[in-house]
A tleap script that builds the chain and sets N, CA, C and O, in Angstrom:
source leaprc.protein.ff14SB
mol = sequence {
  NMET SER ILE THR VAL SER VAL ILE LEU ALA
  VAL THR CYS LEU LEU PRO ALA ALA GLY LYS
  LEU LEU GLY ASN PRO LYS MET ARG GLN SER
  ALA THR ARG PHE GLY ILE PRO TRP ARG LYS
  TYR GLN SER ILE ALA ILE PRO GLU LEU ALA
  ALA GLY ALA SER VAL VAL SER GLY LEU TRP
  TRP HIE PRO ILE GLY LEU VAL GLY ALA ALA
  GLY MET ALA LEU LEU LEU LEU GLY ALA LEU
  PHE TYR HIE ARG LYS ALA LYS ASP ASP ALA
  LYS GLU MET SER PRO ALA LEU VAL ALA LEU
  THR ILE THR ILE ALA TYR LEU ALA VAL ALA
  ILE VAL CLYS
}
set mol.1.N position { 2.475 10.866 -16.955 }
set mol.1.CA position { 1.659 10.183 -15.960 }
set mol.1.C position { 0.641 11.172 -15.413 }
set mol.1.O position { 0.934 12.357 -15.249 }
set mol.2.N position { -0.515 10.689 -15.145 }
set mol.2.CA position { -1.570 11.529 -14.579 }
set mol.2.C position { -1.198 11.959 -13.156 }
set mol.2.O position { -0.940 11.124 -12.288 }
set mol.3.N position { -1.177 13.246 -12.941 }
set mol.3.CA position { -0.835 13.765 -11.618 }
set mol.3.C position { -1.875 13.313 -10.599 }
set mol.3.O position { -1.527 12.962 -9.472 }
set mol.4.N position { -3.137 13.318 -10.982 }
set mol.4.CA position { -4.209 12.933 -10.065 }
set mol.4.C position { -4.044 11.491 -9.586 }
set mol.4.O position { -4.113 11.223 -8.387 }
set mol.5.N position { -3.830 10.576 -10.509 }
set mol.5.CA position { -3.675 9.163 -10.146 }
set mol.5.C position { -2.425 8.983 -9.285 }
set mol.5.O position { -2.430 8.205 -8.331 }
set mol.6.N position { -1.362 9.699 -9.621 }
set mol.6.CA position { -0.120 9.609 -8.841 }
set mol.6.C position { -0.329 10.087 -7.407 }
set mol.6.O position { 0.127 9.447 -6.459 }
set mol.7.N position { -1.013 11.203 -7.256 }
set mol.7.CA position { -1.252 11.744 -5.916 }
set mol.7.C position { -2.144 10.804 -5.112 }
set mol.7.O position { -1.890 10.562 -3.933 }
set mol.8.N position { -3.179 10.279 -5.742 }
set mol.8.CA position { -4.082 9.353 -5.037 }
set mol.8.C position { -3.312 8.120 -4.578 }
set mol.8.O position { -3.482 7.674 -3.443 }
set mol.9.N position { -2.466 7.562 -5.448 }
set mol.9.CA position { -1.705 6.378 -5.047 }
set mol.9.C position { -0.678 6.728 -3.974 }
set mol.9.O position { -0.487 5.956 -3.034 }
set mol.10.N position { -0.025 7.860 -4.095 }
set mol.10.CA position { 0.956 8.256 -3.074 }
set mol.10.C position { 0.284 8.363 -1.701 }
set mol.10.O position { 0.829 7.889 -0.704 }
set mol.11.N position { -0.882 8.977 -1.652 }
set mol.11.CA position { -1.621 9.088 -0.387 }
set mol.11.C position { -2.031 7.700 0.106 }
set mol.11.O position { -1.987 7.417 1.303 }
set mol.12.N position { -2.429 6.845 -0.828 }
set mol.12.CA position { -2.815 5.473 -0.487 }
set mol.12.C position { -1.646 4.711 0.133 }
set mol.12.O position { -1.850 3.843 0.981 }
set mol.13.N position { -0.439 5.029 -0.282 }
set mol.13.CA position { 0.768 4.402 0.291 }
set mol.13.C position { 1.130 5.025 1.638 }
set mol.13.O position { 1.500 4.323 2.579 }
set mol.14.N position { 1.018 6.345 1.719 }
set mol.14.CA position { 1.535 7.070 2.876 }
set mol.14.C position { 0.619 7.017 4.105 }
set mol.14.O position { 1.112 7.020 5.233 }
set mol.15.N position { -0.685 6.968 3.910 }
set mol.15.CA position { -1.592 6.943 5.068 }
set mol.15.C position { -1.401 5.701 5.951 }
set mol.15.O position { -1.275 5.838 7.167 }
set mol.16.N position { -1.378 4.501 5.374 }
set mol.16.CA position { -1.162 3.352 6.262 }
set mol.16.C position { 0.245 3.339 6.867 }
set mol.16.O position { 0.440 2.859 7.984 }
set mol.17.N position { 1.219 3.865 6.127 }
set mol.17.CA position { 2.569 3.955 6.680 }
set mol.17.C position { 2.581 4.854 7.908 }
set mol.17.O position { 3.203 4.527 8.919 }
set mol.18.N position { 1.889 5.990 7.817 }
set mol.18.CA position { 1.806 6.905 8.952 }
set mol.18.C position { 1.117 6.237 10.142 }
set mol.18.O position { 1.553 6.388 11.283 }
set mol.19.N position { 0.046 5.502 9.871 }
set mol.19.CA position { -0.660 4.788 10.937 }
set mol.19.C position { 0.232 3.791 11.646 }
set mol.19.O position { 0.179 3.659 12.869 }
set mol.20.N position { 1.043 3.098 10.887 }
set mol.20.CA position { 1.962 2.125 11.484 }
set mol.20.C position { 3.047 2.838 12.294 }
set mol.20.O position { 3.343 2.446 13.423 }
set mol.21.N position { 3.631 3.873 11.718 }
set mol.21.CA position { 4.708 4.581 12.406 }
set mol.21.C position { 4.230 5.271 13.681 }
set mol.21.O position { 4.977 5.368 14.654 }
set mol.22.N position { 2.989 5.748 13.677 }
set mol.22.CA position { 2.441 6.441 14.841 }
set mol.22.C position { 1.794 5.499 15.851 }
set mol.22.O position { 1.351 5.933 16.915 }
set mol.23.N position { 1.739 4.212 15.520 }
set mol.23.CA position { 1.171 3.239 16.453 }
set mol.23.C position { -0.329 3.316 16.585 }
set mol.23.O position { -0.867 3.091 17.669 }
set mol.24.N position { -1.023 3.632 15.493 }
set mol.24.CA position { -2.476 3.717 15.493 }
set mol.24.C position { -3.065 2.437 16.105 }
set mol.24.O position { -2.655 1.335 15.742 }
set mol.25.N position { -4.024 2.578 17.030 }
set mol.25.CA position { -4.610 1.393 17.672 }
set mol.25.C position { -5.189 0.374 16.685 }
set mol.25.O position { -5.076 -0.831 16.911 }
set mol.26.N position { -5.810 0.842 15.589 }
set mol.26.CA position { -6.349 -0.106 14.606 }
set mol.26.C position { -5.225 -0.900 13.945 }
set mol.26.O position { -5.388 -2.083 13.644 }
set mol.27.N position { -4.097 -0.255 13.723 }
set mol.27.CA position { -2.948 -0.957 13.142 }
set mol.27.C position { -2.419 -2.003 14.120 }
set mol.27.O position { -2.054 -3.110 13.724 }
set mol.28.N position { -2.385 -1.643 15.387 }
set mol.28.CA position { -1.928 -2.597 16.408 }
set mol.28.C position { -2.873 -3.795 16.492 }
set mol.28.O position { -2.427 -4.932 16.647 }
set mol.29.N position { -4.180 -3.537 16.390 }
set mol.29.CA position { -5.160 -4.627 16.400 }
set mol.29.C position { -4.956 -5.544 15.199 }
set mol.29.O position { -5.054 -6.766 15.317 }
set mol.30.N position { -4.672 -4.946 14.042 }
set mol.30.CA position { -4.436 -5.754 12.840 }
set mol.30.C position { -3.219 -6.643 13.029 }
set mol.30.O position { -3.251 -7.825 12.688 }
set mol.31.N position { -2.151 -6.083 13.568 }
set mol.31.CA position { -0.940 -6.869 13.797 }
set mol.31.C position { -1.243 -8.072 14.689 }
set mol.31.O position { -0.791 -9.185 14.417 }
set mol.32.N position { -2.004 -7.842 15.745 }
set mol.32.CA position { -2.375 -8.923 16.659 }
set mol.32.C position { -3.237 -9.958 15.944 }
set mol.32.O position { -2.998 -11.158 16.073 }
set mol.33.N position { -4.247 -9.496 15.185 }
set mol.33.CA position { -5.140 -10.407 14.469 }
set mol.33.C position { -4.373 -11.258 13.459 }
set mol.33.O position { -4.695 -12.429 13.260 }
set mol.34.N position { -3.351 -10.665 12.817 }
set mol.34.CA position { -2.571 -11.397 11.817 }
set mol.34.C position { -1.477 -12.251 12.445 }
set mol.34.O position { -0.836 -13.043 11.754 }
set mol.35.N position { -1.257 -12.095 13.750 }
set mol.35.CA position { -0.218 -12.875 14.425 }
set mol.35.C position { 1.191 -12.384 14.102 }
set mol.35.O position { 2.143 -13.165 14.102 }
set mol.36.N position { 1.316 -11.093 13.828 }
set mol.36.CA position { 2.614 -10.504 13.497 }
set mol.36.C position { 3.046 -9.633 14.669 }
set mol.36.O position { 2.274 -8.777 15.102 }
set mol.37.N position { 4.254 -9.822 15.198 }
set mol.37.CA position { 4.721 -8.945 16.273 }
set mol.37.C position { 4.682 -7.478 15.826 }
set mol.37.O position { 4.967 -7.164 14.670 }
set mol.38.N position { 4.326 -6.586 16.761 }
set mol.38.CA position { 4.119 -5.186 16.413 }
set mol.38.C position { 5.310 -4.573 15.692 }
set mol.38.O position { 5.117 -3.906 14.676 }
set mol.39.N position { 6.516 -4.768 16.168 }
set mol.39.CA position { 7.686 -4.147 15.533 }
set mol.39.C position { 7.858 -4.633 14.094 }
set mol.39.O position { 8.238 -3.849 13.224 }
set mol.40.N position { 7.590 -5.891 13.833 }
set mol.40.CA position { 7.679 -6.393 12.452 }
set mol.40.C position { 6.563 -5.794 11.602 }
set mol.40.O position { 6.785 -5.404 10.455 }
set mol.41.N position { 5.382 -5.727 12.164 }
set mol.41.CA position { 4.256 -5.141 11.433 }
set mol.41.C position { 4.533 -3.670 11.135 }
set mol.41.O position { 4.252 -3.180 10.042 }
set mol.42.N position { 5.081 -2.989 12.112 }
set mol.42.CA position { 5.398 -1.575 11.946 }
set mol.42.C position { 6.430 -1.364 10.828 }
set mol.42.O position { 6.410 -0.331 10.159 }
set mol.43.N position { 7.317 -2.320 10.626 }
set mol.43.CA position { 8.352 -2.190 9.594 }
set mol.43.C position { 7.769 -2.236 8.178 }
set mol.43.O position { 8.463 -1.897 7.219 }
set mol.44.N position { 6.512 -2.646 8.034 }
set mol.44.CA position { 5.854 -2.624 6.721 }
set mol.44.C position { 5.743 -1.179 6.220 }
set mol.44.O position { 5.588 -0.943 5.022 }
set mol.45.N position { 5.823 -0.228 7.133 }
set mol.45.CA position { 5.768 1.186 6.738 }
set mol.45.C position { 6.928 1.559 5.813 }
set mol.45.O position { 6.792 2.472 4.998 }
set mol.46.N position { 8.055 0.876 5.924 }
set mol.46.CA position { 9.221 1.220 5.099 }
set mol.46.C position { 8.926 1.030 3.612 }
set mol.46.O position { 9.113 1.973 2.843 }
set mol.47.N position { 8.471 -0.153 3.172 }
set mol.47.CA position { 8.149 -0.259 1.743 }
set mol.47.C position { 6.960 0.594 1.325 }
set mol.47.O position { 6.888 1.022 0.173 }
set mol.48.N position { 6.021 0.851 2.242 }
set mol.48.CA position { 4.910 1.742 1.905 }
set mol.48.C position { 5.420 3.156 1.636 }
set mol.48.O position { 4.992 3.802 0.679 }
set mol.49.N position { 6.330 3.633 2.473 }
set mol.49.CA position { 6.929 4.955 2.264 }
set mol.49.C position { 7.729 4.996 0.971 }
set mol.49.O position { 7.667 5.967 0.217 }
set mol.50.N position { 8.480 3.931 0.727 }
set mol.50.CA position { 9.282 3.859 -0.505 }
set mol.50.C position { 8.381 3.880 -1.737 }
set mol.50.O position { 8.693 4.546 -2.725 }
set mol.51.N position { 7.273 3.157 -1.683 }
set mol.51.CA position { 6.343 3.138 -2.817 }
set mol.51.C position { 5.751 4.519 -3.048 }
set mol.51.O position { 5.664 4.978 -4.187 }
set mol.52.N position { 5.346 5.178 -1.978 }
set mol.52.CA position { 4.788 6.527 -2.110 }
set mol.52.C position { 5.793 7.496 -2.708 }
set mol.52.O position { 5.454 8.280 -3.594 }
set mol.53.N position { 7.022 7.447 -2.230 }
set mol.53.CA position { 8.070 8.326 -2.760 }
set mol.53.C position { 8.371 8.000 -4.222 }
set mol.53.O position { 8.609 8.903 -5.024 }
set mol.54.N position { 8.360 6.730 -4.565 }
set mol.54.CA position { 8.624 6.313 -5.946 }
set mol.54.C position { 7.531 6.796 -6.896 }
set mol.54.O position { 7.812 7.247 -8.007 }
set mol.55.N position { 6.309 6.698 -6.452 }
set mol.55.CA position { 5.185 7.137 -7.289 }
set mol.55.C position { 5.275 8.643 -7.551 }
set mol.55.O position { 5.052 9.095 -8.674 }
set mol.56.N position { 5.597 9.405 -6.528 }
set mol.56.CA position { 5.759 10.853 -6.713 }
set mol.56.C position { 6.947 11.123 -7.636 }
set mol.56.O position { 6.859 11.964 -8.531 }
set mol.57.N position { 8.042 10.422 -7.423 }
set mol.57.CA position { 9.219 10.582 -8.296 }
set mol.57.C position { 8.907 10.178 -9.729 }
set mol.57.O position { 9.510 10.689 -10.673 }
set mol.58.N position { 7.971 9.267 -9.885 }
set mol.58.CA position { 7.556 8.817 -11.211 }
set mol.58.C position { 6.957 9.917 -12.072 }
set mol.58.O position { 6.863 9.776 -13.291 }
set mol.59.N position { 6.554 11.005 -11.443 }
set mol.59.CA position { 6.074 12.145 -12.224 }
set mol.59.C position { 7.201 12.743 -13.066 }
set mol.59.O position { 6.956 13.330 -14.120 }
set mol.60.N position { 8.421 12.588 -12.595 }
set mol.60.CA position { 9.579 13.111 -13.322 }
set mol.60.C position { 10.340 12.019 -14.064 }
set mol.60.O position { 10.865 12.254 -15.152 }
set mol.61.N position { 10.399 10.829 -13.479 }
set mol.61.CA position { 11.106 9.716 -14.120 }
set mol.61.C position { 10.189 8.498 -14.069 }
set mol.61.O position { 10.102 7.805 -13.056 }
set mol.62.N position { 9.526 8.261 -15.161 }
set mol.62.CA position { 8.472 7.256 -15.289 }
set mol.62.C position { 8.831 5.871 -14.718 }
set mol.62.O position { 8.026 5.304 -13.980 }
set mol.63.N position { 10.005 5.309 -15.032 }
set mol.63.CA position { 10.297 3.946 -14.562 }
set mol.63.C position { 10.268 3.774 -13.041 }
set mol.63.O position { 9.858 2.722 -12.550 }
set mol.64.N position { 10.691 4.780 -12.301 }
set mol.64.CA position { 10.697 4.630 -10.846 }
set mol.64.C position { 9.276 4.566 -10.288 }
set mol.64.O position { 9.031 3.896 -9.285 }
set mol.65.N position { 8.356 5.251 -10.927 }
set mol.65.CA position { 6.954 5.170 -10.512 }
set mol.65.C position { 6.381 3.782 -10.749 }
set mol.65.O position { 5.627 3.260 -9.928 }
set mol.66.N position { 6.747 3.192 -11.878 }
set mol.66.CA position { 6.290 1.827 -12.170 }
set mol.66.C position { 6.830 0.830 -11.145 }
set mol.66.O position { 6.103 -0.051 -10.685 }
set mol.67.N position { 8.098 0.973 -10.794 }
set mol.67.CA position { 8.702 0.071 -9.808 }
set mol.67.C position { 8.013 0.226 -8.453 }
set mol.67.O position { 7.699 -0.767 -7.798 }
set mol.68.N position { 7.780 1.465 -8.034 }
set mol.68.CA position { 7.106 1.699 -6.761 }
set mol.68.C position { 5.705 1.117 -6.732 }
set mol.68.O position { 5.306 0.496 -5.746 }
set mol.69.N position { 4.959 1.314 -7.805 }
set mol.69.CA position { 3.593 0.789 -7.870 }
set mol.69.C position { 3.591 -0.741 -7.910 }
set mol.69.O position { 2.742 -1.378 -7.286 }
set mol.70.N position { 4.528 -1.321 -8.634 }
set mol.70.CA position { 4.618 -2.789 -8.675 }
set mol.70.C position { 4.935 -3.341 -7.286 }
set mol.70.O position { 4.374 -4.356 -6.872 }
set mol.71.N position { 5.829 -2.673 -6.578 }
set mol.71.CA position { 6.149 -3.097 -5.214 }
set mol.71.C position { 4.947 -2.976 -4.290 }
set mol.71.O position { 4.710 -3.844 -3.450 }
set mol.72.N position { 4.196 -1.901 -4.448 }
set mol.72.CA position { 2.998 -1.716 -3.631 }
set mol.72.C position { 1.965 -2.796 -3.939 }
set mol.72.O position { 1.294 -3.294 -3.035 }
set mol.73.N position { 1.840 -3.154 -5.210 }
set mol.73.CA position { 0.901 -4.220 -5.578 }
set mol.73.C position { 1.282 -5.534 -4.892 }
set mol.73.O position { 0.416 -6.246 -4.384 }
set mol.74.N position { 2.565 -5.848 -4.879 }
set mol.74.CA position { 3.019 -7.081 -4.210 }
set mol.74.C position { 2.748 -7.009 -2.706 }
set mol.74.O position { 2.312 -7.988 -2.100 }
set mol.75.N position { 3.007 -5.856 -2.116 }
set mol.75.CA position { 2.756 -5.669 -0.694 }
set mol.75.C position { 1.271 -5.882 -0.386 }
set mol.75.O position { 0.919 -6.529 0.601 }
set mol.76.N position { 0.413 -5.335 -1.236 }
set mol.76.CA position { -1.030 -5.464 -1.019 }
set mol.76.C position { -1.518 -6.891 -1.230 }
set mol.76.O position { -2.444 -7.335 -0.550 }
set mol.77.N position { -0.910 -7.607 -2.155 }
set mol.77.CA position { -1.263 -9.028 -2.310 }
set mol.77.C position { -0.900 -9.795 -1.034 }
set mol.77.O position { -1.634 -10.685 -0.605 }
set mol.78.N position { 0.225 -9.444 -0.442 }
set mol.78.CA position { 0.601 -10.051 0.839 }
set mol.78.C position { -0.395 -9.701 1.933 }
set mol.78.O position { -0.745 -10.547 2.756 }
set mol.79.N position { -0.851 -8.455 1.942 }
set mol.79.CA position { -1.849 -8.036 2.928 }
set mol.79.C position { -3.137 -8.837 2.765 }
set mol.79.O position { -3.732 -9.287 3.744 }
set mol.80.N position { -3.554 -9.005 1.524 }
set mol.80.CA position { -4.779 -9.787 1.280 }
set mol.80.C position { -4.607 -11.238 1.716 }
set mol.80.O position { -5.549 -11.848 2.223 }
set mol.81.N position { -3.421 -11.792 1.526 }
set mol.81.CA position { -3.129 -13.148 1.996 }
set mol.81.C position { -3.345 -13.231 3.511 }
set mol.81.O position { -3.987 -14.160 4.001 }
set mol.82.N position { -2.807 -12.262 4.243 }
set mol.82.CA position { -2.952 -12.277 5.699 }
set mol.82.C position { -4.398 -12.046 6.129 }
set mol.82.O position { -4.848 -12.613 7.124 }
set mol.83.N position { -5.122 -11.219 5.386 }
set mol.83.CA position { -6.547 -11.047 5.688 }
set mol.83.C position { -7.294 -12.376 5.528 }
set mol.83.O position { -8.113 -12.738 6.373 }
set mol.84.N position { -7.011 -13.089 4.455 }
set mol.84.CA position { -7.676 -14.386 4.232 }
set mol.84.C position { -7.278 -15.381 5.319 }
set mol.84.O position { -8.113 -16.127 5.831 }
set mol.85.N position { -6.014 -15.381 5.656 }
set mol.85.CA position { -5.513 -16.292 6.693 }
set mol.85.C position { -6.208 -16.022 8.030 }
set mol.85.O position { -6.484 -16.948 8.792 }
set mol.86.N position { -6.488 -14.747 8.305 }
set mol.86.CA position { -7.176 -14.366 9.549 }
set mol.86.C position { -8.691 -14.524 9.440 }
set mol.86.O position { -9.422 -14.231 10.386 }
set mol.87.N position { -9.160 -14.989 8.276 }
set mol.87.CA position { -10.588 -15.180 8.014 }
set mol.87.C position { -11.375 -13.869 8.143 }
set mol.87.O position { -12.499 -13.848 8.645 }
set mol.88.N position { -10.760 -12.791 7.682 }
set mol.88.CA position { -11.431 -11.490 7.692 }
set mol.88.C position { -12.549 -11.466 6.662 }
set mol.88.O position { -12.492 -12.156 5.644 }
set mol.89.N position { -13.564 -10.662 6.945 }
set mol.89.CA position { -14.647 -10.511 5.990 }
set mol.89.C position { -14.311 -9.375 5.014 }
set mol.89.O position { -13.260 -8.744 5.119 }
set mol.90.N position { -15.214 -9.131 4.072 }
set mol.90.CA position { -14.976 -8.131 3.022 }
set mol.90.C position { -14.769 -6.733 3.606 }
set mol.90.O position { -13.963 -5.959 3.091 }
set mol.91.N position { -15.488 -6.412 4.668 }
set mol.91.CA position { -15.342 -5.085 5.278 }
set mol.91.C position { -13.923 -4.886 5.800 }
set mol.91.O position { -13.333 -3.821 5.616 }
set mol.92.N position { -13.382 -5.902 6.446 }
set mol.92.CA position { -12.021 -5.790 6.983 }
set mol.92.C position { -10.967 -5.782 5.876 }
set mol.92.O position { -9.900 -5.186 6.029 }
set mol.93.N position { -11.272 -6.444 4.766 }
set mol.93.CA position { -10.338 -6.501 3.645 }
set mol.93.C position { -10.449 -5.291 2.718 }
set mol.93.O position { -9.566 -5.064 1.891 }
set mol.94.N position { -11.513 -4.519 2.848 }
set mol.94.CA position { -11.787 -3.457 1.880 }
set mol.94.C position { -10.673 -2.415 1.740 }
set mol.94.O position { -10.409 -1.990 0.615 }
set mol.95.N position { -10.002 -1.977 2.814 }
set mol.95.CA position { -8.922 -1.011 2.582 }
set mol.95.C position { -7.819 -1.565 1.669 }
set mol.95.O position { -7.318 -0.854 0.798 }
set mol.96.N position { -7.452 -2.811 1.868 }
set mol.96.CA position { -6.420 -3.415 1.020 }
set mol.96.C position { -6.933 -3.602 -0.412 }
set mol.96.O position { -6.184 -3.406 -1.370 }
set mol.97.N position { -8.195 -3.977 -0.558 }
set mol.97.CA position { -8.763 -4.145 -1.896 }
set mol.97.C position { -8.856 -2.815 -2.644 }
set mol.97.O position { -8.565 -2.750 -3.838 }
set mol.98.N position { -9.258 -1.764 -1.946 }
set mol.98.CA position { -9.334 -0.437 -2.570 }
set mol.98.C position { -7.933 0.029 -2.956 }
set mol.98.O position { -7.729 0.544 -4.055 }
set mol.99.N position { -6.971 -0.152 -2.054 }
set mol.99.CA position { -5.597 0.253 -2.352 }
set mol.99.C position { -5.040 -0.519 -3.541 }
set mol.99.O position { -4.339 0.051 -4.377 }
set mol.100.N position { -5.345 -1.807 -3.623 }
set mol.100.CA position { -4.886 -2.600 -4.760 }
set mol.100.C position { -5.541 -2.122 -6.049 }
set mol.100.O position { -4.884 -2.068 -7.088 }
set mol.101.N position { -6.806 -1.778 -6.001 }
set mol.101.CA position { -7.506 -1.258 -7.177 }
set mol.101.C position { -6.863 0.051 -7.652 }
set mol.101.O position { -6.659 0.247 -8.850 }
set mol.102.N position { -6.550 0.930 -6.721 }
set mol.102.CA position { -5.895 2.195 -7.067 }
set mol.102.C position { -4.515 1.920 -7.676 }
set mol.102.O position { -4.122 2.557 -8.653 }
set mol.103.N position { -3.800 0.985 -7.100 }
set mol.103.CA position { -2.467 0.637 -7.605 }
set mol.103.C position { -2.554 0.077 -9.020 }
set mol.103.O position { -1.743 0.425 -9.878 }
set mol.104.N position { -3.522 -0.778 -9.264 }
set mol.104.CA position { -3.704 -1.343 -10.606 }
set mol.104.C position { -4.098 -0.249 -11.590 }
set mol.104.O position { -3.651 -0.254 -12.737 }
set mol.105.N position { -4.935 0.690 -11.146 }
set mol.105.CA position { -5.309 1.820 -12.030 }
set mol.105.C position { -4.075 2.639 -12.390 }
set mol.105.O position { -3.909 3.035 -13.544 }
set mol.106.N position { -3.217 2.892 -11.423 }
set mol.106.CA position { -1.972 3.622 -11.684 }
set mol.106.C position { -1.135 2.872 -12.713 }
set mol.106.O position { -0.653 3.459 -13.682 }
set mol.107.N position { -0.967 1.577 -12.495 }
set mol.107.CA position { -0.152 0.780 -13.422 }
set mol.107.C position { -0.764 0.760 -14.815 }
set mol.107.O position { -0.042 0.816 -15.810 }
set mol.108.N position { -2.084 0.681 -14.895 }
set mol.108.CA position { -2.755 0.683 -16.213 }
set mol.108.C position { -2.517 1.999 -16.937 }
set mol.108.O position { -2.207 2.013 -18.128 }
set mol.109.N position { -2.662 3.105 -16.213 }
set mol.109.CA position { -2.426 4.416 -16.825 }
set mol.109.C position { -0.963 4.558 -17.230 }
set mol.109.O position { -0.652 5.075 -18.303 }
set mol.110.N position { -0.072 4.095 -16.363 }
set mol.110.CA position { 1.370 4.222 -16.628 }
set mol.110.C position { 1.802 3.383 -17.821 }
set mol.110.O position { 2.632 3.820 -18.618 }
set mol.111.N position { 1.251 2.193 -17.948 }
set mol.111.CA position { 1.644 1.302 -19.047 }
set mol.111.C position { 1.107 1.813 -20.371 }
set mol.111.O position { 1.786 1.719 -21.393 }
set mol.112.N position { -0.107 2.354 -20.365 }
set mol.112.CA position { -0.710 2.872 -21.601 }
set mol.112.C position { 0.067 4.096 -22.072 }
set mol.112.O position { 0.183 4.330 -23.275 }
set mol.113.N position { 0.586 4.858 -21.158 }
set mol.113.CA position { 1.321 6.081 -21.499 }
set mol.113.C position { 2.552 5.754 -22.230 }
set mol.113.O position { 3.306 6.654 -22.603 }
savepdb mol mol.pdb
quit
């Protein structure tokens, strides 16, 4: 697996998790906009952390990286659903779209390998 793609995806997983765990004001605003109670929204950090750890572990054991990336892709599809439900524009959806693109790139590289 490409170390570069793995590191980029791991960071893509870990940054929003950190924002949620630290109570970043933008994350709190998103929770309110999506109609999700803060504590439930904050719990999304758990699968984000798991995905990041899985992707890094995938450098040594390929299947776990694939599972982590697949889980992250599902999580991001859910995020996009909530963005659409909140009638967000492309600018507000862009972090989730970029993260999904990175996740798909990881999966493409991993599957070809």
